[in-house]
TORTOR-205611 format. One line per 4 residues: for each residue x, y, z of N, C-alpha, C. Coordinates in nm, 3 decimals, decimal comma. Each point is the difference from the previous one (the first is absolute). Layout:
BEGIN
X:Y:Z:X:Y:Z:X:Y:Z  ...
END
This chain:
BEGIN
10,724:-3,348:2,939:-0,054:0,116:0,069:0,003:-0,029:0,150  0,042:0,097:0,076:0,013:-0,020:0,144:-0,136:0,011:0,069  -0,007:-0,050:0,119:-0,122:0,006:0,081:-0,040:0,146:0,025  0,098:0,084:0,022:-0,024:0,141:0,026:-0,064:0,068:-0,123
0,049:-0,031:-0,119:-0,056:0,057:-0,123:-0,143:-0,046:-0,022  -0,030:-0,125:0,030:-0,135:-0,052:-0,014:-0,095:0,072:0,096  0,044:0,023:0,122:-0,082:0,071:0,098:-0,030:0,143:-0,044  0,094:0,064:-0,066:-0,019:0,136:-0,047:-0,097:0,006:-0,120
-0,013:-0,107:-0,075:-0,087:-0,002:-0,117:-0,147:-0,022:0,037  -0,030:-0,062:0,112:-0,138:-0,028:0,037:-0,088:0,124:0,010  0,046:0,109:0,061:-0,086:0,119:0,004:-0,033:0,053:-0,140  0,095:-0,007:-0,090:-0,023:0,047:-0,137:-0,103:-0,089:-0,069
0,015:-0,130:0,015:-0,095:-0,095:-0,060:-0,139:0,021:0,059  -0,008:0,017:0,130:-0,129:0,023:0,066:-0,064:0,129:-0,049  0,076:0,105:-0,013:-0,051:0,128:-0,048:-0,053:-0,012:-0,143  0,073:-0,067:-0,086:-0,045:-0,021:-0,138:-0,127:-0,083:-0,006
-0,010:-0,100:0,084:-0,119:-0,084:0,005:-0,121:0,081:0,045  0,017:0,080:0,104:-0,110:0,084:0,049:-0,043:0,103:-0,104  0,096:0,058:-0,070:-0,032:0,098:-0,104:-0,080:-0,064:-0,113  0,032:-0,125:-0,033:-0,073:-0,070:-0,106:-0,141:-0,036:0,045
-0,015:-0,037:0,127:-0,131:-0,039:0,051:-0,091:0,118:0,028  0,057:0,112:0,038:-0,078:0,118:0,038:0,049:0,122:-0,077  -0,036:0,009:-0,128:0,048:0,113:-0,079:-0,055:0,132:0,054  0,081:0,104:-0,009:-0,043:0,132:0,044:-0,091:0,060:-0,105
-0,107:0,062:0,045:-0,093:0,065:-0,090:0,011:0,151:0,019  -0,002:0,071:-0,108:0,007:0,145:0,007:-0,135:0,061:-0,036  -0,106:-0,074:0,016:-0,133:0,048:-0,034:-0,051:0,096:0,107  -0,082:0,092:-0,044:-0,065:0,094:0,089:-0,148:-0,032:0,005
-0,065:0,043:0,106:-0,143:-0,019:0,015:-0,065:0,137:-0,009  -0,109:0,008:-0,074:-0,070:0,127:-0,016:-0,143:-0,025:-0,043  -0,058:0,098:-0,066:-0,138:-0,009:-0,047:-0,007:0,034:-0,148  -0,102:-0,053:-0,065:-0,021:0,030:-0,142:-0,145:0,036:-0,024
-0,020:0,094:-0,089:-0,131:0,035:-0,051:0,003:-0,022:-0,150  -0,108:0,040:-0,066:-0,005:-0,018:-0,145:-0,047:0,129:-0,066  0,030:0,012:-0,129:-0,053:0,112:-0,078:-0,033:-0,047:-0,139  -0,085:0,075:-0,066:-0,050:-0,036:-0,133:0,040:0,109:-0,099
-0,014:-0,027:-0,129:0,033:0,102:-0,100:-0,080:0,128:0,024  0,053:0,114:-0,038:0,118:0,018:-0,084:0,129:-0,017:0,080  0,096:-0,066:-0,059:0,131:-0,022:0,063:0,103:0,105:-0,045  -0,038:0,082:-0,097:0,092:0,100:-0,055:-0,062:0,137:0,020
0,075:0,103:0,032:0,145:0,007:0,009:0,051:-0,060:0,131  0,128:-0,037:0,002:0,062:-0,053:0,121:0,110:0,094:0,048  0,029:-0,005:0,127:0,107:0,083:0,056:0,136:-0,045:-0,051  0,012:-0,124:-0,041:0,128:-0,052:-0,048:0,023:0,023:-0,149
-0,105:-0,018:-0,080:0,019:-0,001:-0,145:-0,090:0,096:-0,076  -0,070:0,087:0,069:-0,085:0,098:-0,067:-0,110:-0,067:-0,082  -0,012:0,040:-0,125:-0,105:-0,052:-0,088:0,046:-0,113:-0,090  0,110:-0,066:0,034:0,057:-0,106:-0,084:-0,058:-0,137:0,038
-0,101:-0,047:-0,072:-0,062:-0,129:0,035:0,092:-0,120:-0,026  0,106:0,017:-0,077:0,089:-0,112:-0,029:0,077:-0,045:0,125  0,002:0,081:0,104:0,070:-0,035:0,124:-0,085:-0,087:0,093  -0,129:-0,014:-0,031:-0,087:-0,088:0,078:0,016:-0,142:-0,050
0,028:-0,096:0,088:0,014:-0,139:-0,045:-0,128:-0,049:-0,068  0,015:-0,071:-0,108:-0,116:-0,050:-0,075:-0,083:-0,097:0,083  0,061:-0,060:0,101:-0,071:-0,093:0,089:-0,093:0,073:0,096  0,011:0,132:0,007:-0,073:0,084:0,096:0,037:-0,029:0,145
0,117:-0,059:0,023:0,047:-0,027:0,135:0,093:0,115:0,042  -0,062:0,105:0,050:0,075:0,117:0,043:-0,069:0,064:0,118  0,066:0,100:0,056:-0,056:0,066:0,115:0,060:0,137:0,023  -0,053:0,065:0,103:0,045:0,132:0,041:0,059:-0,009:0,140
0,113:0,064:0,019:0,071:-0,005:0,128:-0,063:0,095:0,100  -0,023:-0,051:0,121:-0,043:0,084:0,110:0,119:0,078:0,053  -0,026:0,092:0,091:0,107:0,086:0,052:0,117:-0,078:0,059  -0,026:-0,115:0,061:0,106:-0,078:0,064:0,104:-0,056:-0,095
-0,037:-0,019:-0,127:0,097:-0,055:-0,096:0,024:0,092:-0,120  -0,065:0,115:-0,005:0,013:0,091:-0,113:0,144:0,049:-0,016  0,065:0,037:0,107:0,142:0,036:0,000:0,034:0,109:-0,102  -0,078:0,107:0,001:0,022:0,115:-0,091:0,008:-0,041:-0,146
-0,078:-0,100:-0,038:-0,004:-0,044:-0,140:0,094:-0,113:-0,034  0,089:-0,036:0,093:0,093:-0,110:-0,027:-0,073:-0,133:-0,016  -0,125:-0,009:0,048:-0,077:-0,123:-0,012:-0,045:-0,028:-0,143  0,001:0,100:-0,085:-0,045:-0,018:-0,139:0,079:-0,111:-0,067
-0,073:-0,095:-0,057:0,061:-0,111:-0,072:0,039:-0,118:0,088  -0,003:0,016:0,130:0,034:-0,112:0,088:-0,100:-0,113:-0,018  0,049:-0,121:0,015:-0,084:-0,120:-0,008:-0,019:-0,053:0,143  -0,121:-0,036:0,034:-0,029:-0,058:0,131:-0,077:-0,131:-0,015
0,035:-0,096:0,084:-0,081:-0,120:0,016:-0,100:0,032:0,110  -0,127:-0,026:-0,026:-0,106:0,037:0,094:-0,092:-0,120:0,021  -0,034:-0,024:0,126:-0,100:-0,103:0,031:-0,089:0,049:0,113  -0,124:-0,039:-0,006:-0,098:0,035:0,102:0,018:-0,095:0,119
0,008:0,057:0,121:0,018:-0,085:0,118:-0,122:-0,002:0,092  -0,084:0,103:-0,007:-0,123:0,001:0,080:-0,088:0,116:-0,043  -0,125:-0,009:0,041:-0,097:0,105:-0,029:-0,099:0,009:0,115  -0,077:0,108:0,003:-0,098:0,018:0,107:-0,107:-0,110:-0,005
-0,029:-0,047:-0,121:-0,097:-0,107:-0,017:0,076:-0,129:-0,032  -0,023:-0,106:0,076:0,070:-0,127:-0,027:-0,022:-0,048:-0,144  0,099:-0,064:-0,055:-0,001:-0,060:-0,134:-0,002:0,103:-0,114  0,031:0,126:0,028:0,009:0,098:-0,108:0,134:-0,008:-0,073
0,102:-0,055:0,065:0,129:-0,022:-0,067:-0,009:-0,127:-0,083  0,067:0,001:-0,113:0,009:-0,119:-0,083:0,128:-0,074:0,038  -0,014:-0,113:0,068:0,118:-0,070:0,053:0,095:-0,047:-0,110  0,128:0,010:0,031:0,102:-0,049:-0,092:0,028:0,089:-0,119
-0,062:0,118:-0,007:0,019:0,089:-0,114:0,102:0,109:0,032  0,108:0,003:-0,073:0,099:0,106:0,009:0,016:0,058:-0,140  -0,004:0,132:-0,009:0,013:0,067:-0,129:0,123:0,089:0,000  0,049:0,031:-0,118:0,109:0,096:-0,015:-0,058:0,123:-0,068
0,017:0,115:0,065:-0,053:0,124:-0,056:0,113:0,100:-0,022  -0,027:0,097:-0,085:0,093:0,109:-0,027:-0,062:0,129:0,054  0,078:0,080:0,071:-0,049:0,129:0,049:0,004:0,099:-0,116  -0,118:0,058:-0,031:-0,010:0,095:-0,111:-0,055:0,136:0,043
-0,039:0,012:0,128:-0,065:0,123:0,042:0,018:0,022:0,150  -0,045:0,113:0,045:0,001:0,036:0,142:-0,143:-0,003:0,050  -0,025:-0,070:0,109:-0,136:-0,016:0,052:-0,067:0,133:0,030  0,077:0,096:0,044:-0,054:0,130:0,040:-0,052:0,082:-0,118
0,046:-0,029:-0,121:-0,036:0,082:-0,116:-0,069:-0,079:-0,111  -0,067:-0,110:0,033:-0,064:-0,083:-0,102:-0,107:0,076:-0,078  -0,015:-0,037:-0,127:-0,103:0,060:-0,084:-0,139:-0,046:0,044  -0,011:-0,119:0,057:-0,129:-0,049:0,050:0,012:-0,027:0,150
-0,111:0,008:0,069:-0,001:-0,013:0,146:0,025:-0,146:0,042  0,095:-0,022:0,093:0,025:-0,136:0,049:-0,112:-0,046:0,094  -0,011:-0,131:0,017:-0,104:-0,056:0,088:0,024:0,035:0,146  0,125:0,027:0,035:0,034:0,035:0,139:0,121:0,094:-0,002
-0,008:0,107:0,075:0,111:0,096:0,012:0,103:-0,052:0,100  0,125:0,041:-0,016:0,103:-0,028:0,097:0,057:-0,141:0,000  -0,019:-0,074:-0,108:0,053:-0,136:-0,007:0,145:0,001:-0,050  0,068:-0,112:0,018:0,139:-0,012:-0,044:0,011:0,000:-0,151
-0,089:-0,076:-0,065:-0,002:-0,011:-0,146:-0,144:-0,001:-0,047  -0,029:0,076:-0,105:-0,131:-0,006:-0,064:0,020:-0,078:-0,129  -0,069:-0,112:-0,012:0,017:-0,091:-0,115:-0,104:0,028:-0,108  0,037:-0,023:-0,124:-0,098:0,006:-0,109:-0,110:-0,101:0,032
-0,117:0,021:-0,055:-0,111:-0,091:0,030:0,034:-0,144:-0,042  0,074:-0,017:-0,108:0,041:-0,134:-0,044:0,091:-0,065:0,103  0,101:0,072:0,043:0,095:-0,053:0,098:-0,070:-0,034:0,132  -0,084:0,091:0,046:-0,071:-0,021:0,127:-0,089:-0,124:-0,007
-0,070:-0,015:-0,111:-0,090:-0,114:-0,016:0,069:-0,135:-0,003  0,129:-0,001:-0,030:0,074:-0,127:-0,001:0,038:-0,048:0,140  0,009:0,093:0,098:0,040:-0,041:0,135:-0,112:0,012:0,103  -0,108:0,073:-0,033:-0,106:0,023:0,099:-0,135:0,017:-0,067
-0,103:-0,018:0,077:-0,137:0,024:-0,045:-0,014:0,149:-0,030  -0,048:0,033:-0,118:-0,010:0,140:-0,043:-0,096:0,083:0,084  -0,087:-0,064:0,077:-0,094:0,077:0,082:0,064:0,052:0,129  0,120:-0,047:0,033:0,070:0,050:0,119:0,066:0,134:-0,033
-0,025:0,102:0,082:0,059:0,132:-0,024:0,151:-0,002:0,017  0,049:-0,082:0,092:0,144:-0,013:0,020:0,029:-0,134:0,067  0,123:-0,044:-0,015:0,045:-0,125:0,061:0,141:0,022:0,055  0,039:-0,089:0,089:0,137:0,001:0,052:0,086:-0,084:-0,095
0,117:0,053:-0,031:0,087:-0,066:-0,095:0,140:-0,018:0,054  0,070:-0,091:-0,063:0,144:-0,013:0,018:0,058:0,035:-0,136  0,101:0,088:-0,001:0,060:0,038:-0,129:0,150:0,011:0,015  0,067:-0,033:-0,111:0,145:0,002:-0,001:0,052:0,035:-0,137
0,105:0,079:-0,002:0,059:0,044:-0,125:0,089:-0,108:-0,057
END
């Protein structure tokens, strides 16, 4: 291999090394609230309870991610990043939820209006103290 070819390979090697050390994240930052039963009917699945995950790890999409119903069935990784009260987030906890409803049309009232995602009480309790009306989250599809 010539000296010229080696010099041309260094930028590629450097770029690959940087990409491995600093992976790009496509996560968004938003807010989450919680809601309690009744969880049915849903905007996505009507009165079909079989569409709710048995783990109860599901949520309702806020206007920012609803996308005219295209959010139905999407899976999101969600973690609490901060709250108005210190230590309300459960550190190191990331959950995977399924979107089953629209926040604007929930059968039960959410703890906070206008959030990015309204989580089932089970899902919310895994990432944050249930007494917090809302928390700041990082979420990614």
